[in-house]
C-alpha positions in Angstrom: 125.8 70.7 -3.3 126.5 68.0 -0.5 128.6 65.7 -2.7 131.4 63.4 -1.4 134.5 63.2 -3.6 136.7 60.2 -3.9 139.9 60.4 -5.8 142.1 57.7 -6.9 145.8 57.9 -7.5 149.1 56.1 -7.6 152.0 58.6 -8.0 153.5 61.4 -6.0 151.9 63.9 -8.1 148.4 62.5 -6.9 149.2 63.0 -3.3 147.8 66.6 -2.9 144.5 65.5 -4.5 144.4 62.3 -2.4 144.9 64.5 0.7 142.3 67.1 -0.2 139.5 64.8 -1.3 137.0 63.4 1.0 138.1 59.9 0.5 141.6 59.4 -1.1 142.2 56.0 -2.6 145.7 54.9 -3.4 146.6 51.9 -5.5 148.4 49.2 -3.4 150.3 47.5 -6.0 151.3 50.2 -8.4 151.1 53.2 -5.9 154.0 55.0 -4.6 154.6 55.2 -0.8 153.8 58.9 -0.9 150.5 58.3 -2.4 149.8 55.5 0.1 150.6 57.6 3.1 148.4 60.5 1.7 145.3 58.3 1.0 142.6 57.3 3.4 142.2 53.9 1.8 144.6 51.6 -0.2 143.2 49.1 -2.8 145.2 46.0 -2.5 144.4 44.6 -5.8 144.4 47.8 -7.8 141.0 47.1 -9.1 138.3 49.7 -9.4 135.6 47.2 -9.1 136.7 46.7 -5.4 135.6 50.3 -4.7 132.0 49.7 -5.9 132.1 46.4 -3.9 133.2 48.2 -0.8 130.6 51.0 -1.1 127.8 48.4 -1.6 129.0 46.5 1.5 129.2 49.7 3.5 125.7 50.8 2.6 124.4 47.4 3.5 126.1 47.4 6.8 124.8 51.0 7.5 121.1 50.0 6.7 121.4 46.9 9.0 122.9 49.1 11.7 120.0 51.6 11.4 117.3 48.8 11.6 119.0 47.4 14.7 119.0 50.7 16.5 115.4 51.4 15.5 114.3 47.9 16.8 116.2 48.4 20.0 114.8 51.8 20.8 111.4 50.8 19.8 111.4 47.9 22.1 113.2 49.6 25.1 111.3 52.9 25.3 108.0 51.2 26.6 110.1 49.5 29.2 111.6 52.7 30.5 108.2 54.4 30.4 106.9 52.9 33.7 110.1 53.9 35.4 109.7 57.5 34.3 106.1 57.5 35.5 107.1 56.1 38.7 109.6 58.9 39.3 107.5 61.7 38.2 103.9 60.8 39.2 104.6 58.2 42.0 102.6 55.4 40.4 103.5 51.6 41.4 105.9 49.9 39.2 104.0 47.4 37.0 107.3 45.5 36.2 110.3 44.8 38.4 113.9 45.3 37.2 114.4 41.6 37.1 111.3 41.1 35.0 112.5 43.7 32.5 116.0 42.0 32.4 114.4 38.6 31.5 112.1 40.2 28.9 115.3 41.9 27.4 117.2 38.5 27.6 114.2 36.9 25.7 113.5 39.6 23.1 116.8 41.5 22.4 119.3 38.6 22.4 118.7 37.4 18.8 118.4 40.9 17.1 121.6 41.7 18.9 123.4 38.7 17.6 122.3 39.2 14.1 
C-alpha cells in the first residue's frame, strides 16, 4: 500500500525505471551517463551495501532530529505560556524577556550543538 520503491540500474534501458521509481539509484562506475542523469542518487562505489548503510544513517539522523525537535518544543512551550496569558488575561509577567533568553542560553545550547 504505502511502499517506497527504489530501483537500481546502470544502462540506458534502465533510465525509464529509474525516473519512475520513488528513488532511482544509478551505478557510478559502470553506469551510463543517461542512467546517471535519470537517477536521484548515484552510487560512487557500485556496492549495494552502500545503499543499506545510507538508509541506516538516514534513519538515525531522522530519529535524532525528531528527538531534538521534541526537546525544543517541550522546553519552549512553558516559556511562551506566560506571555500568552499576559496578552489574553492581562496577568503580570513572571519572567522578563532577558530572563527567558538566559534560561534558553543555559538549557538549549548543548542540545542544539549535539
